[in-house]
C-alpha positions as CSV (number, residue, x, y, z in Angstrom):
1,M,5.8,-80.5,-20.6
2,Q,3.5,-83.1,-19.4
3,Y,0.4,-82.3,-17.3
4,E,1.7,-84.1,-14.2
5,D,4.9,-82.0,-14.3
6,M,2.9,-78.8,-14.7
7,V,0.9,-79.5,-11.6
8,E,3.9,-80.7,-9.7
9,A,5.8,-77.4,-10.5
10,L,2.8,-75.2,-9.5
11,R,2.4,-77.3,-6.4
12,Q,6.0,-76.5,-5.4
13,R,5.9,-72.9,-6.5
14,A,2.8,-72.0,-4.6
15,S,3.0,-74.5,-1.7
16,L,-0.3,-76.2,-2.7
17,D,-1.5,-79.8,-2.4
18,W,-2.0,-81.7,-5.6
19,S,-5.8,-81.1,-6.0
20,A,-5.5,-77.3,-5.2
21,A,-2.6,-77.0,-7.8
22,E,-4.8,-78.6,-10.5
23,T,-7.6,-76.2,-9.6
24,V,-5.5,-73.1,-9.7
25,L,-4.0,-74.1,-13.0
26,A,-7.3,-74.8,-14.6
27,A,-8.9,-71.5,-13.2
28,T,-5.9,-69.5,-14.4
29,L,-6.3,-70.9,-17.9
30,Q,-10.1,-70.5,-18.0
31,A,-9.7,-66.8,-16.8
32,L,-7.1,-66.2,-19.5
33,D,-9.4,-67.7,-22.1
34,E,-12.2,-65.5,-21.1
35,T,-9.9,-62.5,-21.3
36,A,-8.0,-63.2,-24.5
37,H,-9.8,-66.0,-26.2
38,T,-8.1,-66.0,-29.7
39,A,-4.5,-66.1,-28.2
40,V,-5.4,-68.7,-25.7
41,A,-7.0,-70.8,-28.3
42,D,-3.6,-71.0,-30.2
43,L,-1.7,-71.5,-26.8
44,R,-4.1,-74.3,-25.8
45,A,-2.9,-76.4,-28.8
46,Q,0.5,-76.7,-27.1
47,L,-0.8,-77.7,-23.7
48,P,-1.4,-81.3,-22.4
49,G,-4.9,-82.8,-23.2
50,Q,-6.1,-82.4,-19.6
51,L,-5.9,-78.5,-20.1
52,K,-7.4,-78.4,-23.5
53,Q,-10.7,-79.4,-22.0
54,V,-10.8,-76.3,-19.9
55,E,-13.4,-74.0,-21.4
56,P,-14.5,-70.3,-20.9
57,A,-17.7,-69.5,-19.2
58,G,-18.0,-66.2,-21.1
59,M,-15.9,-63.4,-22.7
60,N,-14.5,-60.4,-20.8
61,P,-11.7,-58.8,-22.9
62,D,-11.6,-55.5,-20.9
63,R,-10.9,-57.3,-17.7
64,S,-8.2,-55.5,-15.6
65,W,-5.5,-57.4,-13.6
66,D,-7.4,-56.8,-10.3
67,E,-10.6,-58.2,-11.9
68,F,-8.6,-61.1,-13.2
69,V,-7.4,-61.9,-9.8
70,V,-11.0,-61.8,-8.4
71,R,-12.1,-64.1,-11.3
72,V,-9.4,-66.7,-10.7
73,G,-10.3,-66.6,-7.1
74,E,-13.9,-67.3,-7.9
75,L,-12.9,-70.1,-10.0
76,S,-10.5,-71.7,-7.6
77,G,-12.6,-71.0,-4.4
78,A,-10.0,-68.8,-2.8
79,A,-11.1,-65.5,-1.1
80,D,-7.9,-63.8,-0.2
81,A,-6.7,-61.6,-3.1
82,G,-3.0,-61.6,-2.0
83,Q,-3.0,-65.4,-1.8
84,V,-4.7,-65.7,-5.2
85,G,-2.4,-63.2,-6.8
86,D,0.5,-65.3,-5.6
87,Q,-1.0,-68.5,-6.8
88,L,-1.8,-66.8,-10.2
89,R,1.7,-65.7,-10.8
90,A,2.9,-69.1,-10.1
91,A,0.4,-70.6,-12.5
92,F,1.5,-68.0,-15.1
93,A,5.1,-69.1,-14.7
94,V,4.2,-72.7,-15.2
95,L,1.9,-72.1,-18.2
96,T,4.6,-69.9,-19.9
97,Q,7.3,-72.6,-19.4
98,A,5.0,-75.1,-21.1
99,V,4.7,-73.4,-24.4
100,S,6.9,-71.6,-26.8
101,S,8.2,-68.0,-26.0
102,G,6.5,-66.9,-29.3
103,Q,3.2,-68.1,-28.1
104,V,3.6,-66.3,-24.8
105,R,4.4,-63.1,-26.4
106,E,1.3,-63.5,-28.6
107,L,-0.8,-63.8,-25.5
108,L,0.9,-60.8,-23.7
109,A,0.1,-58.8,-26.8
110,A,-3.6,-59.7,-26.5
111,L,-3.7,-58.8,-22.8
112,P,-3.6,-55.3,-21.1
113,A,-0.1,-54.0,-20.4
114,E,-0.4,-54.3,-16.7
115,F,-0.7,-58.2,-17.1
116,R,3.1,-58.2,-18.2
117,D,4.0,-57.4,-14.6
118,A,2.5,-60.5,-13.5
119,V,4.7,-62.7,-15.8
120,P,7.8,-63.8,-14.0
121,G,10.8,-61.9,-15.1
122,S,13.0,-64.8,-14.1
123,I,11.9,-66.8,-17.0
124,G,12.3,-63.9,-19.6
125,L,8.8,-63.4,-20.8
126,S,7.9,-59.7,-19.9
127,G,8.6,-58.6,-23.5
128,S,11.0,-56.0,-22.0
129,A,14.5,-55.3,-23.2
130,E,15.3,-54.1,-19.7
131,T,14.2,-57.5,-18.3
132,L,16.3,-59.5,-20.7
133,L,19.4,-57.1,-20.0
134,D,18.8,-57.5,-16.2
135,Q,19.0,-61.3,-16.6
136,V,22.3,-61.0,-18.5
137,R,23.6,-58.5,-16.0
138,Q,23.0,-60.8,-13.1
139,R,24.5,-63.8,-14.8
140,V,27.7,-62.1,-15.9
141,E,27.8,-60.1,-12.7
142,V,28.3,-56.5,-14.3
143,D,27.2,-53.4,-12.7
144,T,25.0,-51.7,-15.3
145,L,22.4,-52.6,-17.9
146,E,24.6,-50.7,-20.4
147,Q,27.4,-53.2,-19.9
148,A,24.9,-56.0,-20.3
149,R,23.6,-54.4,-23.5
150,E,27.1,-54.1,-24.8
151,L,27.9,-57.9,-24.2
152,T,24.3,-59.0,-25.4
153,E,24.5,-57.1,-28.7
154,G,28.2,-58.2,-29.2
155,V,26.9,-61.9,-29.1
156,L,23.9,-61.2,-31.3
157,N,26.2,-59.4,-33.8
158,A,28.4,-62.4,-34.0
159,L,25.4,-64.8,-34.4
160,A,24.1,-62.7,-37.2
161,E,27.4,-62.8,-39.1
162,H,27.6,-66.6,-38.8
163,S,23.8,-67.3,-39.6
164,S,21.5,-66.9,-42.6
165,A,19.6,-63.7,-43.0
166,G,16.3,-65.6,-42.5
167,Q,17.4,-67.3,-39.3
168,A,18.7,-64.0,-37.8
169,R,15.4,-62.4,-38.8
170,D,13.4,-65.3,-37.1
171,L,15.5,-64.8,-33.9
172,A,15.0,-61.1,-34.0
173,L,11.2,-61.6,-34.0
174,R,11.3,-63.5,-30.7
175,L,13.5,-60.8,-28.9
176,P,12.4,-57.3,-27.7
177,E,12.5,-55.0,-30.8
178,D,15.5,-53.2,-29.2
179,F,17.7,-55.9,-30.5
180,G,16.6,-55.9,-34.1
181,D,19.7,-53.9,-35.2
182,A,22.1,-56.1,-33.6
183,L,20.8,-59.1,-35.6
184,R,21.0,-57.3,-39.1
185,I,23.8,-58.8,-41.0
186,T,26.3,-56.3,-42.2
187,R,29.3,-58.4,-43.0
188,P,28.6,-62.1,-43.2
189,V,31.5,-64.4,-42.7
190,S,32.3,-68.0,-43.6
191,R,31.8,-70.8,-41.1
192,T,34.4,-70.5,-38.4
193,E,35.3,-72.1,-35.1
194,A,34.6,-70.9,-31.7
195,E,37.7,-68.8,-31.1
196,D,36.9,-66.8,-34.3
197,F,33.4,-66.3,-33.0
198,L,34.6,-65.2,-29.5
199,A,37.2,-62.9,-31.1
200,G,34.3,-61.2,-32.8
201,V,32.4,-60.8,-29.5
202,S,35.6,-59.6,-27.8
203,D,36.2,-57.0,-30.4
204,R,32.7,-55.5,-29.8
205,V,33.0,-55.3,-25.9
206,S,36.6,-54.4,-25.7
207,A,37.3,-57.3,-23.5
208,T,40.8,-58.7,-23.2
209,N,40.3,-61.9,-21.1
210,P,39.4,-64.7,-23.5
211,N,38.2,-67.0,-20.7
212,R,35.9,-64.3,-19.5
213,V,34.6,-63.7,-23.0
214,R,33.8,-67.4,-23.3
215,E,32.1,-67.6,-20.0
216,D,30.1,-64.4,-20.6
217,T,29.1,-65.6,-24.1
218,A,27.7,-68.8,-22.5
219,H,25.7,-66.8,-20.1
220,V,24.1,-64.7,-22.8
221,F,23.2,-67.9,-24.8
222,A,21.5,-69.2,-21.6
223,V,19.3,-66.2,-21.3
224,L,18.5,-66.2,-25.1
225,R,17.4,-69.8,-24.7
226,R,14.8,-68.7,-22.2
227,W,13.4,-66.1,-24.6
228,A,13.6,-67.9,-27.9
229,P,14.5,-71.6,-27.5
230,E,13.4,-72.8,-30.8
231,E,14.9,-70.0,-32.8
232,L,18.1,-70.1,-30.9
233,E,18.5,-73.8,-31.5
234,A,17.7,-73.2,-35.2
235,T,20.3,-70.6,-35.4
236,L,23.0,-72.7,-33.6
237,S,22.3,-75.7,-35.8
238,Q,23.8,-73.6,-38.7
239,L,27.2,-73.2,-36.8
240,P,30.1,-75.5,-36.0
241,E,29.9,-77.8,-33.1
242,T,32.7,-75.8,-31.2
243,I,30.4,-72.7,-31.3
244,T,27.1,-74.6,-30.4
245,A,29.1,-76.0,-27.4
246,L,29.2,-72.7,-25.8
247,A,25.4,-72.7,-25.5
248,R,25.3,-75.8,-23.5
C-alpha cells in the first residue's frame, strides 16, 4: 500500500483534510512505537518510506488505551478525546490494511488486551474467533455463530484435505486458535475438482443446495482472505484452478 493511498484512505475514513490525515497517521504510529517498540519495528519494515522515518520520543510499554488516546492527541494537536479516538481507530484500520495479518497479530500480542477492541472487526483483525465467525455469519446470512462455525470449519476441513500438512499449519497459525483442529489433516485426498471440494463441504454442513454451498464457500474464502491473505493464497496455489476460482 503506497503512502498516498494510506493518507487518502484515512482522510476519507475520518473526514480529515490531507495534512491532518498525515499528522494523525504519523502520531498513531509514533504512539504505537512508544508502547510496543519491538513489534512496531518489525511492522515498520512493511510500511512506505515516509512512515519509516517516524521515531518514538520515549518508551511507555504500560500505557493504557485511554493514555494512548491522550498521547495521540498530544502528537496530533487534537484536544477532544472522542474525536481523537475516532481518528485513531481509523488510523488503526489503515495501518493494519497496509501490512500482513501476521504482523498485525504480532502487534496486538504486544499490546494490552484492551487495544484489540480498537482494531476494526470489519477487517478481521481482533484475533477473536467470534469476530471471524460474525463476519462469516453476516456474509452468508445465517442466524447464529454456530451455523457460521459449522460452515467455516467445513471449508477449512476441505482445505486441509487438499493441502500439504505444512501449508495447512501455516494457515492455522494466522487464524484464531479455535480453528486449529479444523486444519489438521485426517484423510488427505488427491487433487480433485471444485465439485468434489464442494461435496466435501456439503457433507460437513448437511447442506443440500449445491449452488448455496458454492456461494457460502466463496464467502468463507473472502473472510479468510482478510485474516490470512498470504497464507490463503499459498494454500490455494496447491489446488486446481476450478477450486481457486471459488475464492475470487
